C-alpha positions as CSV (number, residue, x, y, z in Angstrom):
1,A,18.5,-9.1,-65.6
2,E,22.4,-8.8,-63.4
3,M,22.0,-12.8,-63.5
4,G,21.0,-12.7,-67.7
5,E,24.0,-10.5,-68.1
6,R,27.0,-12.4,-65.8
7,M,25.3,-15.1,-67.4
8,Q,25.6,-14.3,-71.1
9,R,29.5,-13.2,-70.3
10,L,30.6,-16.5,-68.8
11,I,28.7,-18.4,-72.4
12,R,30.6,-15.5,-74.1
13,Y,34.0,-16.3,-72.6
14,C,33.3,-20.0,-72.4
15,E,33.0,-19.3,-76.2
16,E,35.9,-17.4,-77.5
17,R,38.2,-19.7,-75.2
18,Y,37.1,-23.0,-75.2
19,G,33.9,-23.1,-77.8
20,E,35.4,-26.4,-79.4
21,H,35.0,-28.5,-76.5
22,F,31.3,-27.3,-74.8
23,L,28.5,-28.8,-76.6
24,G,25.9,-27.0,-74.6
25,Y,25.4,-24.9,-71.5
26,H,23.0,-27.0,-68.6
27,L,21.5,-24.3,-67.2
28,A,20.9,-24.3,-62.8
29,A,19.2,-22.1,-59.9
30,G,17.5,-22.9,-56.9
31,E,17.8,-26.0,-54.5
32,C,20.3,-28.7,-55.6
33,G,20.5,-26.8,-59.3
34,E,17.7,-28.2,-60.1
35,W,15.2,-24.9,-59.8
36,S,13.8,-26.1,-57.5
37,Y,12.7,-22.9,-54.6
38,A,13.2,-25.9,-51.8
39,W,12.6,-30.3,-51.0
40,R,12.8,-30.2,-47.9
41,N,10.0,-31.0,-45.3
42,Y,7.8,-29.6,-44.1
43,T,8.9,-26.5,-46.2
44,Q,7.1,-23.1,-49.1
45,S,7.9,-20.6,-50.8
46,D,8.4,-17.8,-51.4
47,Y,7.1,-14.9,-49.3
48,S,9.7,-12.0,-50.9
49,P,8.3,-9.1,-51.5
50,A,9.5,-9.5,-55.2
51,Q,7.3,-12.9,-55.2
52,V,4.3,-11.4,-53.3
53,R,4.2,-8.2,-55.9
54,A,4.8,-10.6,-58.9
55,F,1.5,-12.5,-57.7
56,R,0.1,-9.6,-57.3
57,A,0.6,-8.1,-60.9
58,W,0.0,-11.8,-62.0
59,R,-3.8,-12.0,-60.2
60,H,-4.3,-8.3,-60.8
61,D,-5.0,-8.3,-57.0
62,P,-3.1,-5.5,-55.5
63,A,-3.9,-6.4,-51.9
64,A,-3.6,-10.6,-52.4
65,D,-1.4,-12.0,-49.7
66,I,0.4,-15.3,-50.6
67,P,-1.1,-17.9,-48.2
68,R,0.5,-18.9,-45.5
69,D,-0.5,-22.5,-44.5
70,W,-0.7,-25.3,-47.3
71,R,-1.8,-28.0,-45.1
72,R,-4.7,-29.7,-45.3
73,P,-7.5,-28.1,-42.9
74,A,-9.4,-30.6,-40.3
75,G,-12.1,-32.0,-41.9
76,S,-11.1,-31.6,-45.2
77,D,-10.8,-34.6,-47.4
78,G,-7.3,-33.4,-48.6
79,R,-8.9,-32.4,-51.5
80,L,-8.2,-27.9,-52.2
81,D,-12.1,-26.4,-52.8
82,P,-11.5,-23.3,-55.1
83,T,-14.7,-21.7,-53.5
84,R,-13.4,-21.4,-50.6
85,D,-9.8,-21.3,-50.8
86,P,-9.1,-19.4,-53.7
87,L,-6.4,-17.5,-53.0
88,L,-4.0,-20.7,-52.5
89,G,-5.6,-22.0,-55.4
90,D,-4.3,-19.4,-57.5
91,Y,-0.9,-19.0,-55.7
92,L,0.1,-22.7,-56.6
93,R,-0.8,-22.4,-60.0
94,F,1.8,-18.9,-59.9
95,H,3.9,-20.8,-57.8
96,S,4.9,-23.0,-61.0
97,H,4.7,-20.1,-63.5
98,V,7.2,-17.8,-61.9
99,V,9.5,-20.8,-61.8
100,A,8.8,-22.2,-65.5
101,E,9.4,-18.1,-66.4
102,A,12.2,-18.2,-65.2
103,V,13.8,-21.2,-66.6
104,C,12.2,-20.2,-70.6
105,H,14.2,-16.5,-69.2
106,F,17.4,-17.7,-68.7
107,A,17.1,-19.9,-71.4
108,R,16.0,-17.6,-73.9
109,L,19.3,-15.3,-73.0
110,A,21.3,-18.0,-73.7
111,K,20.6,-18.8,-77.2
112,E,20.8,-14.6,-77.9
113,E,24.8,-14.4,-76.9
114,L,25.1,-17.8,-79.1
115,R,23.2,-16.3,-81.4
116,R,25.4,-13.3,-81.6
117,L,28.9,-15.5,-81.4
118,G,27.2,-17.4,-84.8
119,R,27.3,-21.1,-82.5
120,E,24.4,-23.5,-82.4
121,K,24.6,-25.7,-79.1
122,I,21.7,-27.2,-77.1
123,V,20.6,-25.6,-73.8
124,A,20.0,-28.1,-70.6
125,V,17.3,-27.5,-67.3
126,F,16.3,-29.4,-64.6
127,Y,12.4,-29.4,-65.1
128,G,9.2,-31.0,-64.7
129,Y,9.9,-33.5,-61.8
130,H,6.0,-34.7,-61.4
131,F,7.5,-37.9,-59.8
132,T,8.7,-37.6,-56.2
133,P,9.0,-39.9,-53.5
134,P,5.9,-40.7,-51.2
135,G,6.1,-39.2,-47.5
136,N,7.6,-35.8,-48.6
137,P,4.9,-33.4,-49.3
138,S,7.3,-31.2,-49.8
139,A,9.0,-32.7,-52.3
140,F,5.6,-31.8,-54.6
141,F,3.7,-29.3,-53.9
142,N,7.3,-26.7,-53.0
143,S,8.9,-27.8,-56.3
144,G,7.9,-25.2,-58.7
145,H,8.0,-28.0,-60.8
146,H,4.8,-28.1,-61.8
147,A,4.9,-25.9,-65.7
148,L,5.7,-28.7,-67.4
149,A,3.8,-27.0,-70.1
150,Q,4.7,-24.3,-70.2
151,V,8.7,-25.3,-70.4
152,L,8.3,-27.8,-73.2
153,A,7.3,-25.4,-76.0
154,S,10.0,-23.6,-75.7
155,P,12.0,-23.3,-78.5
156,D,15.3,-22.2,-76.2
157,V,15.2,-25.3,-74.0
158,D,16.8,-28.5,-75.3
159,V,17.1,-30.8,-73.1
160,L,15.3,-31.6,-69.8
161,C,17.1,-33.4,-67.5
162,A,16.4,-35.2,-63.8
163,P,17.8,-37.5,-61.9
164,Y,15.0,-40.9,-62.2
165,S,13.1,-42.0,-59.1
166,Y,14.2,-42.2,-55.5
167,F,11.2,-44.6,-55.0
168,R,12.0,-48.4,-55.3
169,R,15.6,-47.6,-56.9
170,E,16.3,-51.5,-55.2
171,A,17.4,-54.5,-56.8
172,G,13.9,-56.0,-58.0
173,G,12.2,-52.7,-58.2
174,T,11.7,-50.4,-60.7
175,Y,13.6,-47.7,-63.1
176,Y,11.1,-44.7,-63.9
177,S,12.5,-41.2,-64.4
178,Q,10.9,-38.5,-62.0
179,L,10.0,-36.1,-65.0
180,V,7.3,-37.0,-67.5
181,A,10.0,-38.7,-70.4
182,G,6.9,-39.2,-72.5
183,S,5.7,-35.7,-73.0
184,A,9.5,-34.3,-73.5
185,R,9.7,-37.1,-76.4
186,L,7.0,-36.2,-78.0
187,H,7.7,-32.5,-78.3
188,G,10.7,-33.0,-79.4
189,K,13.0,-32.2,-76.3
190,L,16.2,-34.0,-75.4
191,Y,16.3,-36.1,-71.9
192,Y,19.2,-36.6,-70.0
193,S,18.7,-39.1,-67.1
194,E,20.8,-38.7,-63.8
195,E,21.9,-42.3,-63.0
196,D,23.1,-41.3,-59.2
197,T,23.1,-44.9,-57.9
198,V,24.6,-45.4,-54.6
199,T,27.3,-48.3,-54.9
200,H,29.2,-50.9,-53.5
201,V,32.1,-49.2,-53.7
202,V,31.6,-46.4,-51.3
203,P,29.3,-46.8,-47.6
204,A,25.9,-46.4,-47.6
205,H,23.5,-43.5,-47.5
206,P,20.6,-42.8,-44.9
207,Y,18.5,-41.4,-47.3
208,R,18.7,-43.3,-50.2
209,Y,19.4,-47.5,-51.6
210,H,22.8,-48.3,-51.7
211,C,24.0,-51.2,-53.7
212,P,25.0,-54.4,-51.3
213,D,28.2,-55.8,-53.9
214,R,29.0,-55.2,-57.3
215,W,26.4,-57.7,-59.0
216,T,23.6,-56.0,-57.7
217,T,25.1,-52.6,-58.3
218,E,25.7,-53.8,-61.9
219,N,22.7,-54.8,-62.9
220,V,20.6,-51.7,-60.9
221,I,23.0,-49.8,-63.1
222,R,22.4,-51.3,-66.2
223,R,18.6,-51.6,-65.7
224,N,18.8,-47.6,-65.1
225,I,21.2,-46.7,-68.4
226,L,18.1,-49.3,-70.4
227,G,15.2,-47.7,-69.4
228,A,16.1,-43.9,-69.7
229,L,17.7,-45.4,-73.8
230,R,13.8,-46.7,-73.6
231,D,11.7,-43.6,-72.4
232,G,14.4,-41.9,-76.0
233,G,17.0,-39.7,-73.5
234,T,20.5,-40.6,-72.4
235,S,22.2,-40.7,-68.5
236,W,24.9,-39.5,-67.3
237,Y,26.7,-41.4,-64.3
238,M,26.3,-39.2,-61.2
239,D,30.1,-39.4,-58.7
240,W,27.9,-37.9,-55.4
241,F,30.3,-35.9,-52.9
242,G,34.2,-37.3,-55.1
243,Q,33.7,-40.3,-53.5
244,N,34.7,-41.9,-56.4
245,W,31.6,-44.1,-56.7
246,Y,32.9,-46.0,-59.8
247,R,36.3,-47.0,-58.7
248,D,35.9,-50.4,-59.5
249,E,38.0,-51.9,-62.7
250,A,35.4,-54.8,-63.0
251,L,31.9,-52.2,-62.9
252,M,33.5,-50.0,-65.5
253,Q,34.1,-53.3,-67.7
254,S,30.3,-53.7,-67.3
255,I,29.4,-50.2,-67.5
256,A,31.9,-50.0,-70.4
257,A,29.7,-53.0,-72.5
258,T,26.5,-51.4,-71.3
259,Q,28.2,-48.4,-73.3
260,R,28.9,-50.3,-76.2
261,L,25.3,-51.9,-76.6
262,A,23.5,-48.1,-76.0
263,R,26.0,-46.8,-79.4
264,E,25.0,-49.7,-81.0
265,R,21.3,-49.1,-80.4
266,L,22.0,-46.0,-82.4
267,A,20.7,-47.8,-85.7
268,F,17.9,-49.1,-84.3
269,D,14.2,-48.6,-85.2
270,N,13.5,-46.8,-81.3
271,T,10.3,-46.4,-82.3
272,S,8.0,-46.9,-78.8
273,V,6.4,-50.0,-79.0
274,A,4.7,-48.9,-75.4
275,Q,0.4,-49.7,-76.0
276,I,-0.2,-48.4,-72.0
277,A,-0.2,-45.1,-71.3
278,V,-0.1,-43.1,-68.1
279,I,-1.4,-39.5,-68.0
280,A,0.0,-37.4,-65.5
281,D,-1.7,-33.9,-64.5
282,E,0.2,-31.0,-63.7
283,T,-3.5,-29.4,-61.7
284,I,-2.9,-31.8,-59.4
285,A,-0.7,-29.3,-57.0
286,T,-3.2,-26.9,-57.3
287,R,-6.1,-29.0,-56.2
288,L,-5.0,-30.7,-53.2
289,Y,-3.7,-29.4,-50.3
290,H,0.2,-30.3,-48.8
291,D,-0.6,-32.9,-47.6
292,P,0.9,-36.6,-48.4
293,E,-2.5,-38.8,-48.2
294,L,-3.8,-38.5,-51.3
295,I,-0.7,-38.0,-53.5
296,N,0.9,-40.5,-52.2
297,R,-1.9,-42.3,-53.1
298,W,-3.2,-40.9,-57.2
299,T,0.4,-40.7,-58.6
300,L,4.0,-41.4,-56.2
301,E,2.8,-44.5,-55.6
302,R,1.2,-46.2,-58.3
303,L,3.9,-45.7,-60.9
304,P,6.3,-48.7,-59.7
305,D,3.4,-51.0,-60.1
306,L,2.1,-50.2,-62.7
307,W,5.7,-50.8,-64.9
308,R,5.1,-54.5,-62.5
309,I,2.1,-55.7,-65.9
310,G,4.4,-56.9,-68.0
311,A,4.5,-54.7,-70.9
312,P,6.3,-50.8,-71.3
313,L,4.7,-47.8,-70.3
314,D,4.6,-44.1,-72.0
315,V,4.1,-41.3,-69.9
316,F,2.9,-38.3,-70.7
317,L,1.1,-35.4,-69.5
318,K,-2.8,-34.4,-69.7
319,T,-2.2,-31.5,-71.9
320,D,-1.0,-33.9,-74.6
321,L,-4.0,-36.1,-74.6
322,P,-5.2,-35.0,-77.6
323,L,-1.8,-35.3,-79.7
324,L,-1.7,-39.3,-78.2
325,D,-2.1,-42.1,-81.4
326,R,-4.7,-43.3,-80.6
327,R,-4.2,-46.4,-82.5
328,Q,-0.8,-47.4,-80.5
329,Y,-2.4,-47.1,-77.3
330,R,-4.9,-49.5,-75.9
331,L,-5.0,-49.0,-72.7
332,I,-4.8,-45.0,-71.2
333,I,-4.9,-45.1,-67.9
334,E,-5.4,-41.5,-65.8
335,L,-2.8,-41.4,-62.4
336,D,-6.2,-39.4,-60.3
337,R,-8.7,-40.9,-61.7
338,E,-8.0,-44.5,-61.9
339,P,-8.8,-46.7,-58.3
340,A,-6.2,-47.8,-56.5
341,G,-5.5,-51.9,-57.7
342,T,-2.9,-54.3,-57.0
343,V,-0.5,-55.3,-59.9
344,D,-2.6,-58.4,-60.7
345,D,-5.8,-56.2,-61.4
346,W,-3.8,-53.8,-64.0
347,R,-3.1,-56.8,-65.6
348,R,-6.1,-58.3,-66.3
349,T,-7.5,-55.0,-67.4
350,A,-4.6,-54.6,-69.6
351,R,-4.9,-57.9,-70.9
352,A,-8.7,-57.0,-72.1
353,A,-7.4,-53.7,-73.9
354,G,-5.5,-56.6,-75.6
355,V,-2.5,-55.3,-75.0
356,H,0.7,-58.1,-75.3
357,L,1.9,-58.5,-72.2
358,Y,5.6,-60.1,-72.2
359,T,5.3,-61.8,-69.0
360,D,3.4,-62.2,-65.7
361,A,5.7,-62.4,-63.3
362,G,5.5,-58.9,-61.8
363,D,9.2,-57.7,-63.4
364,Q,9.6,-55.1,-65.2
365,V,9.0,-55.3,-69.1
366,L,11.5,-52.2,-70.6
367,A,10.7,-53.4,-74.8
368,E,12.0,-52.1,-77.3
369,K,11.4,-52.9,-81.4
370,E,14.7,-54.7,-81.8
371,L,15.8,-55.0,-77.2
372,L,13.8,-56.7,-74.9
373,T,14.7,-55.7,-71.6
374,L,13.7,-57.3,-68.2
375,H,14.4,-57.0,-64.2
376,A,13.8,-59.7,-62.8
377,A,11.5,-59.1,-59.3
378,R,11.8,-62.7,-57.9
379,D,13.9,-65.5,-58.4
380,G,12.7,-67.5,-60.4
381,E,11.5,-68.8,-64.5
382,R,9.7,-67.3,-66.0
383,R,8.0,-67.3,-69.7
384,I,8.8,-64.5,-71.9
385,L,6.3,-63.7,-74.7
386,L,6.8,-62.2,-77.3
387,P,5.1,-60.2,-79.9
388,R,5.5,-61.5,-83.7
389,R,7.8,-64.8,-84.6
390,C,11.6,-63.6,-83.9
391,R,15.3,-64.5,-83.6
392,V,16.7,-63.8,-80.1
393,Q,20.1,-63.3,-78.6
394,D,21.5,-62.6,-75.6
395,A,22.3,-58.4,-76.3
396,F,25.8,-58.7,-75.2
397,T,27.6,-61.9,-75.0
398,G,25.3,-62.7,-78.8
399,E,24.7,-66.3,-77.5
400,A,21.3,-67.5,-79.7
401,V,18.4,-67.9,-76.9
402,L,15.7,-68.8,-79.6
403,T,16.1,-69.3,-83.5
404,A,12.3,-68.5,-84.2
405,G,9.4,-68.3,-82.5
406,T,7.8,-66.4,-80.1
407,E,8.0,-67.5,-76.2
408,F,10.7,-69.2,-74.5
409,T,11.1,-69.4,-70.7
410,V,14.5,-67.7,-68.9
411,S,15.6,-68.8,-64.9
412,L,16.9,-65.6,-63.3
413,P,17.6,-64.7,-60.0
414,S,15.7,-61.6,-58.3
415,G,17.6,-58.1,-59.6
416,A,18.7,-59.5,-62.4
417,T,18.7,-57.0,-65.6
418,A,18.6,-59.7,-68.4
419,V,18.8,-57.6,-72.4
420,W,17.8,-59.7,-75.5
421,R,18.5,-58.3,-78.8
422,L,15.0,-59.2,-81.3
423,S,15.6,-59.9,-84.5
424,P,13.6,-61.1,-88.0
425,A,13.5,-65.2,-87.6
426,V,15.9,-67.2,-89.9
427,Q,13.0,-68.9,-92.4
428,Q,13.6,-72.5,-93.1
429,G,15.5,-73.2,-96.1
430,D,17.6,-69.7,-95.9
């Protein structure tokens, strides 16, 4: 109650004095401001008296205590048996519900204050992280981020934010959001990706990928920005610790060129052309013990490999399956149900399902109707197959690549991000 009142006072102060300069308000709480209990390993939360009282009221059980050990028991395969351990399953559901409830509560208060002031502004939050780095089960199980459907239903939350995944960030790797970006788009939420790639300008950081040179920095950031745009979102550039990560004139020129393309893209048809839907199930956080083995294999390690199929993907919550256009998606992959397969296995499955594959070189393809982005996983030549007869130009230089046709070849070094503009093919005689 005290925090809500003070937050409203702060919004009122900002609006009355500087309102014309404010697009909206990003509400932050928890570790790193990301509405998380904690990201550390091994950590579990929350055992405060307030949490215990709330859990008992939610469970309608005045004697319920929050379980003290969430780790996999000896002899267990990692799956939580609700008949053997119903209290833990219930608490893991409550654990995320109470965070989502707080998010929605403060977003509602922010909107109420803005309405009192006669202002219409956006409200943003960090939330919905499902694809946290493998090897650290606490980052997944203790995040409190597994009630995204609850937040998506809130009319007071306009923007969902997250850094892109910290797994496989390297040149030749992949961009994908930590949150379930397809569901954010499906429910009419804006998506803001935090671009916090460690650039070549600063020394290496021990716990995240570091770009060794300017060329790598330019191509990794370009991949990520185009990936966020394809997901229906945008990005901000995050300079951690005030170290001037972007103090490099050539890098700034590259970023400026990407920003110009992003502005041009506003006039394009940005409807998703993905024919593969990947399904993430939030309840997996309540169906497994606090152990890395299954969560790594079923969820966290799979998306980078799926992105190498050679076609774009849309990622949704399982609860959104009834809302999907089954005429668009020719292959639906449920992460916690499908057996592990190599990239080649998935590519064969996609091809058999009638999915259009742009390449079989193992590159990440971020395709749209009018833009085609490819991030090269290896050196060499690859054959690019188009879904229709097109004119192809380099999206940055305007150089013609193909006047009219359905395929072209290109030679790229590993880690390069190539972007092409696709437009209707020029007909003979035009």
